[in-house]
C-alpha positions as CSV (number, residue, x, y, z in Angstrom):
1,X,-38.8,-11.0,-8.6
2,X,-39.2,-13.7,-5.9
3,X,-42.0,-16.2,-6.4
4,X,-44.9,-15.6,-3.9
5,X,-45.0,-17.9,-0.9
6,X,-41.4,-19.1,-1.5
7,X,-39.8,-20.3,1.7
8,X,-37.3,-17.8,3.2
9,X,-33.8,-19.2,3.1
10,X,-31.7,-19.2,6.3
11,X,-28.7,-17.2,5.0
12,X,-26.2,-14.7,6.5
13,X,-27.8,-12.0,4.3
14,X,-31.3,-12.7,5.6
15,X,-30.1,-12.8,9.2
16,X,-28.6,-9.3,8.6
17,X,-32.0,-8.0,7.2
18,X,-34.1,-9.6,10.0
19,X,-35.9,-7.2,12.4
20,X,-37.0,-9.9,14.9
21,X,-34.5,-8.8,17.6
22,X,-36.1,-5.3,17.5
23,X,-39.7,-6.7,17.8
24,X,-41.7,-5.7,20.8
25,X,-42.6,-9.4,21.2
26,X,-39.0,-10.2,22.0
27,X,-37.7,-7.0,23.7
28,X,-38.5,-8.2,27.2
29,X,-37.2,-11.7,26.7
30,X,-34.2,-12.7,28.9
31,X,-33.7,-15.7,26.6
32,X,-33.4,-13.4,23.5
33,X,-31.0,-11.1,25.3
34,X,-28.8,-14.0,26.2
35,X,-28.9,-15.3,22.6
36,X,-28.0,-11.8,21.3
37,X,-25.1,-11.5,23.7
38,X,-23.8,-15.0,22.7
39,X,-24.1,-14.0,19.0
40,X,-22.1,-10.8,19.7
41,X,-19.4,-12.7,21.5
42,X,-19.2,-15.2,18.6
43,X,-18.7,-12.4,16.0
44,X,-19.8,-12.3,12.4
45,X,-17.2,-14.7,11.0
46,X,-19.1,-17.9,11.8
47,X,-22.5,-18.7,10.3
48,X,-24.7,-19.4,13.3
49,X,-27.1,-22.4,13.7
50,X,-30.8,-21.4,13.4
51,X,-31.4,-22.2,17.1
52,X,-28.7,-19.7,18.0
53,X,-30.4,-16.8,16.2
54,X,-33.1,-14.9,18.0
55,X,-34.9,-14.2,14.8
56,X,-35.5,-15.1,11.2
57,X,-38.4,-17.2,12.3
58,X,-40.0,-16.8,8.9
59,X,-37.3,-19.2,7.8
60,X,-36.7,-21.3,10.8
61,X,-40.0,-21.6,12.6
62,X,-41.1,-21.1,16.1
63,X,-38.7,-19.5,18.6
64,X,-36.7,-21.7,21.0
65,X,-37.2,-18.9,23.6
66,X,-40.4,-19.5,25.5
67,X,-40.5,-16.1,27.3
68,X,-41.7,-14.1,24.3
69,X,-44.7,-11.8,24.9
70,X,-47.0,-12.5,21.9
71,X,-49.6,-10.1,23.4
72,X,-47.3,-7.4,22.0
73,X,-47.7,-6.3,18.3
74,X,-45.3,-8.0,16.0
75,X,-43.4,-6.0,13.3
76,X,-43.2,-8.7,10.6
77,X,-44.9,-6.3,8.2
78,X,-42.0,-3.8,8.6
79,X,-39.3,-6.3,7.8
80,X,-37.6,-6.1,4.4
81,X,-38.0,-9.9,4.1
82,X,-41.8,-9.5,4.3
83,X,-41.8,-7.6,1.0
84,X,-38.9,-9.5,-0.6
85,X,-40.6,-12.9,-0.2
86,X,-44.2,-11.7,-0.5
87,X,-45.0,-12.9,3.0
88,X,-48.3,-11.0,3.0
89,X,-49.7,-13.7,0.8
90,X,-48.4,-16.6,2.7
91,X,-49.2,-18.4,6.0
92,X,-48.9,-17.7,8.8
93,X,-49.4,-13.9,8.5
94,X,-46.8,-12.9,11.0
95,X,-45.9,-14.0,14.5
96,X,-43.6,-16.5,12.9
97,X,-41.9,-16.8,16.3
98,X,-45.1,-18.3,17.7
99,X,-46.8,-19.8,14.6
100,X,-44.0,-21.2,12.6
101,X,-42.1,-20.5,9.4
102,X,-43.5,-18.9,6.3
103,X,-44.9,-21.1,3.5
């Protein structure tokens, strides 16, 4: 069992579990689409830098992309990392892309 409020580590495994790229907050972002295309071209053999990943904001903090639509409903509560790291009892309570990493 993971300790509540533990910081979410930026790992390849957590990047793979992350749902941020499917989040309505990000789906209309040209910046996110460019980051996803860049990541696909790079392939899975190289561990990306946090600023190159359009997601895992619970680990890395606010998004580098500034064209996110935070008026849309976030899906942080649906993410497997939400349960795994007991993020419901941490701060902020979602919208990590806007409000910063979980603690």
